[in-house]
C-alpha positions as CSV (number, residue, x, y, z in Angstrom):
1,M,104.4,35.9,-29.0
2,F,104.9,39.5,-27.8
3,R,103.2,40.7,-31.0
4,V,100.1,38.6,-30.4
5,V,99.7,39.8,-26.8
6,A,100.0,43.5,-28.0
7,L,97.3,43.0,-30.6
8,M,94.9,41.4,-28.1
9,A,95.5,44.3,-25.7
10,L,94.7,46.8,-28.5
11,F,91.5,44.9,-29.4
12,L,90.3,45.0,-25.7
13,T,91.0,48.7,-25.5
14,I,88.9,49.4,-28.6
15,S,86.1,47.2,-27.4
16,I,85.9,49.1,-24.0
17,H,86.3,52.6,-25.4
18,P,84.6,52.6,-28.8
19,A,85.4,55.4,-31.3
20,G,83.4,58.5,-31.1
21,Q,82.5,58.1,-27.3
22,V,82.6,61.4,-25.4
23,L,82.1,62.2,-21.8
24,A,78.6,63.6,-20.9
25,Q,78.6,67.3,-20.1
26,D,76.2,69.3,-17.9
27,P,73.3,71.0,-19.7
28,A,74.0,74.5,-20.7
29,V,71.6,77.5,-20.1
30,R,72.6,80.2,-22.7
31,I,71.4,83.7,-23.6
32,V,71.1,83.9,-27.4
33,P,72.5,85.9,-29.2
34,A,75.6,86.1,-26.9
35,A,76.4,89.6,-28.3
36,S,74.1,92.2,-30.1
37,T,74.4,95.8,-31.1
38,I,71.5,98.3,-31.3
39,V,71.0,102.1,-31.1
40,A,68.9,104.1,-28.7
41,D,65.1,103.4,-29.0
42,Q,65.9,100.2,-31.0
43,T,64.8,96.8,-29.6
44,V,66.5,93.4,-29.6
45,V,65.0,90.0,-28.5
46,L,67.2,87.7,-26.4
47,S,66.3,84.0,-25.8
48,V,67.1,82.1,-22.6
49,T,67.7,78.5,-24.0
50,V,68.7,75.2,-22.5
51,D,70.7,72.5,-24.3
52,A,71.0,68.8,-23.7
53,V,68.8,68.6,-20.6
54,T,67.0,65.4,-19.4
55,N,63.7,65.2,-17.5
56,L,63.4,68.9,-17.0
57,Y,60.2,69.9,-14.9
58,A,60.9,73.3,-13.3
59,V,63.2,76.3,-13.9
60,E,64.2,79.3,-11.8
61,F,66.7,82.1,-12.7
62,V,67.7,85.6,-11.8
63,L,69.3,87.9,-14.4
64,E,70.9,91.4,-13.9
65,F,71.5,94.1,-16.5
66,D,72.6,97.8,-16.6
67,P,69.4,99.8,-16.3
68,T,71.2,103.0,-17.5
69,V,72.0,101.4,-20.9
70,V,68.9,99.1,-21.6
71,E,65.4,98.4,-20.3
72,V,63.0,95.5,-20.5
73,V,59.9,96.0,-22.7
74,D,56.8,94.7,-21.0
75,A,55.5,91.5,-22.7
76,N,52.0,91.7,-21.2
77,T,50.6,95.2,-20.7
78,A,47.3,93.7,-19.4
79,V,49.0,92.7,-16.1
80,A,50.5,95.0,-13.6
81,G,54.3,95.2,-13.5
82,I,56.8,94.3,-16.2
83,Q,56.9,90.7,-17.5
84,I,59.0,88.6,-19.9
85,T,57.6,85.9,-22.2
86,P,57.7,82.2,-21.2
87,G,59.3,79.9,-23.8
88,G,57.6,76.9,-25.4
89,F,60.0,74.3,-24.0
90,L,58.2,73.8,-20.7
91,S,54.4,74.0,-20.3
92,P,53.6,77.1,-18.3
93,D,51.3,75.3,-15.8
94,T,52.5,77.3,-12.7
95,V,54.3,80.7,-13.3
96,V,55.7,81.2,-9.7
97,V,57.3,84.6,-10.4
98,N,57.7,86.7,-13.6
99,E,59.0,90.2,-12.7
100,A,61.4,92.6,-14.4
101,N,62.6,95.8,-12.6
102,N,63.9,98.5,-14.9
103,A,64.9,100.6,-11.9
104,L,67.2,98.0,-10.3
105,G,68.1,96.1,-13.5
106,T,66.9,92.7,-12.4
107,I,64.7,89.9,-13.9
108,N,63.2,87.2,-11.7
109,F,61.5,84.2,-13.4
110,A,60.3,80.8,-12.0
111,L,58.1,78.3,-13.8
112,S,57.0,74.7,-13.1
113,Q,55.0,72.1,-14.9
114,S,52.3,70.2,-13.1
115,A,50.3,67.0,-13.7
116,P,49.5,65.7,-16.3
117,S,52.4,67.5,-18.1
118,P,55.4,65.1,-18.5
119,P,59.0,66.2,-18.0
120,V,60.9,67.3,-21.1
121,S,64.3,66.4,-22.5
122,G,66.5,67.9,-25.2
123,S,67.0,71.6,-26.1
124,G,64.6,74.6,-26.3
125,T,63.7,78.0,-25.3
126,L,62.8,78.7,-21.6
127,A,61.9,82.4,-22.0
128,T,62.4,85.4,-24.3
129,I,63.2,89.0,-23.3
130,T,62.8,92.2,-25.3
131,F,65.3,94.9,-24.5
132,R,65.2,98.6,-25.7
133,G,68.3,100.7,-25.9
134,L,68.4,103.8,-23.7
135,A,72.0,105.3,-23.8
136,T,75.3,104.6,-25.4
137,G,77.3,101.9,-23.5
138,T,77.5,98.1,-23.0
139,S,75.3,96.1,-20.6
140,E,76.0,92.5,-19.6
141,V,72.9,90.4,-19.3
142,G,74.1,87.8,-16.8
143,F,72.8,85.1,-14.5
144,T,73.1,85.7,-10.7
145,S,71.4,82.3,-10.0
146,V,69.8,79.5,-12.2
147,T,68.2,76.3,-10.9
148,L,66.8,73.4,-13.0
149,T,64.7,70.7,-11.3
150,D,63.7,67.2,-12.6
151,N,60.4,65.5,-12.2
152,V,61.3,64.1,-8.8
153,G,62.4,67.5,-7.4
154,D,66.2,66.8,-7.7
155,P,68.4,69.7,-9.0
156,I,70.0,69.3,-12.4
157,A,73.6,70.5,-12.7
158,V,73.9,73.3,-15.3
159,S,76.5,75.6,-16.9
160,P,75.1,79.2,-17.4
161,Q,76.5,81.4,-20.2
162,N,75.8,85.2,-20.2
163,A,75.4,87.7,-23.0
164,E,76.0,91.4,-23.6
165,I,74.1,94.2,-25.4
166,T,76.0,97.2,-26.9
167,V,74.1,100.4,-27.6
168,S,76.0,102.4,-30.2
169,P,75.6,106.1,-30.8
170,T,74.7,105.6,-34.5
171,A,73.4,102.8,-36.6
172,P,75.8,101.2,-39.1
173,T,75.5,102.9,-42.5
174,P,75.1,100.7,-45.6
175,T,76.7,103.4,-47.9
176,P,78.9,101.2,-50.2
177,V,76.1,98.8,-51.0
178,P,74.1,100.9,-53.5
179,A,77.2,102.2,-55.1
180,T,77.9,98.9,-56.9
181,P,74.9,98.9,-59.3
182,T,75.4,102.5,-60.5
183,P,77.0,101.7,-63.9
184,V,74.4,99.0,-64.7
185,P,71.6,101.3,-66.0
186,A,74.1,103.0,-68.3
187,T,74.3,99.9,-70.6
188,P,70.6,99.8,-71.8
189,T,70.5,103.6,-72.6
190,P,70.5,103.2,-76.4
191,V,67.9,100.4,-76.3
192,P,64.8,102.6,-75.9
193,A,66.1,104.8,-78.7
194,T,65.0,102.1,-81.3
195,P,61.2,102.0,-80.5
196,T,61.0,105.8,-80.3
197,P,58.6,106.1,-83.4
198,V,56.4,103.2,-82.1
199,P,54.3,105.3,-79.6
200,A,53.7,107.9,-82.4
201,T,51.3,105.5,-84.2
202,P,48.7,105.0,-81.3
203,T,48.6,108.7,-80.5
204,P,45.0,109.3,-81.8
205,V,43.7,106.1,-80.1
206,P,43.2,107.4,-76.6
207,A,41.4,110.4,-78.0
208,T,38.3,108.2,-78.7
209,P,37.4,107.3,-75.1
210,T,37.9,110.8,-73.8
211,P,34.2,111.5,-73.1
212,A,33.7,108.1,-71.4
213,P,34.8,109.1,-67.8
214,A,32.5,112.1,-68.0
215,T,29.4,109.9,-67.4
216,P,30.1,108.7,-63.8
217,T,31.2,112.1,-62.6
218,P,28.1,112.8,-60.4
219,V,28.1,109.2,-58.9
220,P,30.6,109.7,-56.0
221,A,28.6,112.8,-54.9
222,T,25.8,110.6,-53.5
223,P,27.6,108.9,-50.5
224,T,29.3,112.1,-49.4
225,P,27.1,112.7,-46.2
226,V,27.4,109.0,-45.0
227,P,30.7,109.3,-42.9
228,A,29.3,112.4,-41.1
229,T,26.9,110.3,-38.9
230,P,29.6,108.5,-36.6
231,T,31.6,111.7,-36.0
232,P,30.6,112.2,-32.3
233,A,31.1,108.6,-31.3
234,P,34.8,108.8,-30.0
235,I,33.9,111.5,-27.5
236,T,32.1,109.1,-25.2
237,P,35.1,107.2,-23.6
238,T,37.0,110.3,-22.6
239,P,36.2,110.4,-18.8
240,V,36.7,106.6,-18.3
241,P,40.4,106.6,-17.1
242,A,39.7,109.2,-14.5
243,T,38.8,106.7,-11.7
244,P,41.8,105.2,-9.8
245,A,41.6,101.5,-8.8
246,P,41.3,101.3,-5.0
247,L,43.3,98.8,-2.9
248,P,41.4,95.6,-2.2
249,P,40.1,95.2,1.4
250,G,42.7,93.9,3.9
251,I,45.7,95.2,1.9
252,L,47.9,98.0,3.3
253,G,49.9,98.5,0.1
254,H,52.7,97.2,-2.0
255,H,56.5,97.1,-1.3
256,I,59.3,96.6,-3.9
257,V,62.1,94.5,-2.3
258,R,65.4,96.3,-2.2
259,P,69.0,94.9,-1.7
260,S,69.8,93.5,1.7
261,E,66.1,93.5,2.8
262,T,64.5,90.5,4.3
263,L,60.8,89.5,4.9
264,Y,61.4,90.2,8.6
265,S,62.9,93.7,8.1
266,I,60.0,94.5,5.8
267,G,57.5,93.2,8.4
268,R,59.1,95.4,11.1
269,A,58.6,98.5,8.8
270,Y,54.9,98.0,8.6
271,A,54.3,96.1,11.9
272,T,53.0,93.2,9.8
273,Q,53.7,89.5,10.5
274,P,56.4,88.2,8.0
275,L,54.6,84.8,7.6
276,A,51.4,86.6,6.7
277,I,53.4,88.5,4.0
278,A,54.7,85.1,2.8
279,R,51.2,83.6,2.6
280,H,49.7,86.5,0.6
281,N,52.6,86.4,-1.9
282,G,52.9,82.6,-2.4
283,I,56.4,82.5,-0.8
284,V,57.1,79.0,0.4
285,N,60.5,79.8,2.0
286,P,60.3,83.1,4.0
287,N,64.1,83.2,4.1
288,R,64.4,83.6,0.4
289,I,63.0,86.7,-1.5
290,F,64.3,88.4,-4.6
291,V,65.4,92.0,-5.2
292,G,62.8,93.8,-7.3
293,S,59.8,91.6,-6.2
294,R,56.6,93.4,-5.7
295,L,55.1,92.2,-2.4
296,V,51.5,92.7,-1.1
297,I,51.6,93.9,2.5
298,P,48.4,92.5,4.2
299,V,46.6,93.6,7.4
300,A,48.2,91.3,9.9
301,P,49.4,93.2,13.0
302,W,52.7,92.2,14.5
303,V,52.6,93.2,18.2
304,P,55.0,93.6,19.8
305,V,57.5,94.1,17.0
306,P,60.8,92.4,18.0
307,A,64.1,94.3,17.7
308,G,66.1,93.9,14.5
309,P,66.8,95.5,11.1
310,V,64.0,97.6,9.7
311,A,63.4,98.2,5.9
312,V,62.7,101.7,4.6
313,R,58.9,102.3,4.3
314,Q,57.7,102.8,0.8
315,F,54.2,103.8,1.8
316,T,52.5,105.0,5.1
317,P,49.6,102.8,6.3
318,G,46.5,104.8,7.1
319,D,45.9,105.9,10.7
320,P,43.6,104.5,12.1
321,A,44.5,101.2,10.4
322,P,42.3,99.8,7.6
323,P,39.6,97.3,8.6
324,P,41.0,93.8,9.1
325,A,40.8,91.4,6.1
326,P,37.9,89.0,6.2
327,T,38.8,85.6,7.7
328,P,39.8,83.3,4.8
329,A,37.8,80.1,4.4
330,P,39.6,77.0,5.8
331,T,41.7,75.1,3.3
332,V,39.9,72.2,1.8
333,C,42.0,69.0,1.8
334,R,41.0,66.8,-1.1
335,F,43.2,64.0,0.3
336,Y,45.5,63.2,3.2
337,H,48.9,61.5,2.4
338,T,51.2,59.9,4.9
339,V,54.8,60.3,3.8
340,R,56.6,57.0,3.3
341,R,60.4,56.4,3.0
342,G,61.5,57.4,-0.4
343,D,58.6,59.9,-1.1
344,T,59.4,63.3,-2.6
345,L,57.1,66.3,-2.7
346,T,57.3,66.4,-6.5
347,A,56.3,62.7,-6.8
348,I,53.4,63.3,-4.3
349,A,52.2,66.4,-6.3
350,I,52.2,64.5,-9.6
351,R,50.3,61.6,-8.0
352,Y,47.4,63.9,-6.8
353,G,47.4,66.3,-9.8
354,T,48.7,69.4,-8.0
355,N,52.1,71.2,-7.6
356,I,54.8,71.3,-4.9
357,W,54.2,75.0,-4.0
358,A,50.5,74.4,-3.2
359,I,51.3,71.5,-0.9
360,G,54.2,73.4,0.7
361,R,52.0,76.5,1.3
362,V,49.1,74.6,2.9
363,N,51.4,72.4,5.1
364,T,53.8,75.3,6.0
365,I,56.8,73.5,4.5
366,F,59.6,76.0,4.0
367,N,62.2,73.6,2.5
368,L,60.5,71.7,-0.4
369,N,63.3,69.1,-0.4
370,L,62.7,68.1,3.3
371,I,59.8,65.9,4.3
372,F,59.8,63.1,6.9
373,P,58.4,59.5,7.0
374,G,55.1,59.4,8.9
375,Q,54.3,63.1,8.2
376,V,50.6,63.5,7.2
377,L,50.2,66.0,4.4
378,C,47.0,67.9,3.4
379,I,46.6,67.7,-0.4
380,P,44.6,70.8,-1.6
């Protein structure tokens, strides 16, 4: 009787926990390869990948590296600043920020899909970064923050894994490799000795066509003057790069965010309203800016300037101040949406074919995860 009861308990245990069942783990965001070695002036491509993710819709990460050892190679020279390359796993519908700073050793990257792009699941590449070696040493390429968001705006738990790049003084030498085949050509040495008398027979044969090439000798002389015609053409574009591009109207200048600076300390430095800086730079949450970001400082006087920390000025606004920017046209609301219980900003954006940042910017929503039932939203 005891043996029958034990067998039944074993059968129930196997039924509840089938063989091969494992616990689900958080998706991993990795930098591949995890370790690489190059020399100065040599480049290496690192990929930021995600594994085993479900319903991924947006990604944001900040990386740090040692700017004395390596630097980021610009992926798009047609755009101001230094950029990295978005991967193919997410559709790059809205690239919120894509900035690398070789002076501070930081990379800020944020990307979101928008309707009609569906969320993606599985594994793939989020972005690729090309680094160039500068000096001997080892630089860790590590995450200071990484955020994944699903198609309803909820965060996805993730495990980040860093990488490192070693810049060695000299490249590895493949000296022993060519040493192996040295004795191989010694074996066939006597083979060509056998056919030695063979080429003696056709010796008079090439003598027959000797006068043949003499006939076309004057032919190449005819086109000689043809390339002389376009010689002065490359002289024309020489003075083109002399004209500097002026700042657009209503812009005081540009400011690179440094450590410990805030939007309010930067606004005090230029007597410019912080919320106006946020609007011009597409910043939804004015309490969150990234080191190395290049901010446009608009003409938006802040008078009087309240007391508080002041950032170090990186340019001096003209005196008298530039003419004020033209009044922007009022925002056109395509629809108005009344928030109901259970609504999220992501679901509303998908429904109307826009993105959460555009809705947040027009409605001055600083926390994209916080909306209230009964709130009327302008849908741009």
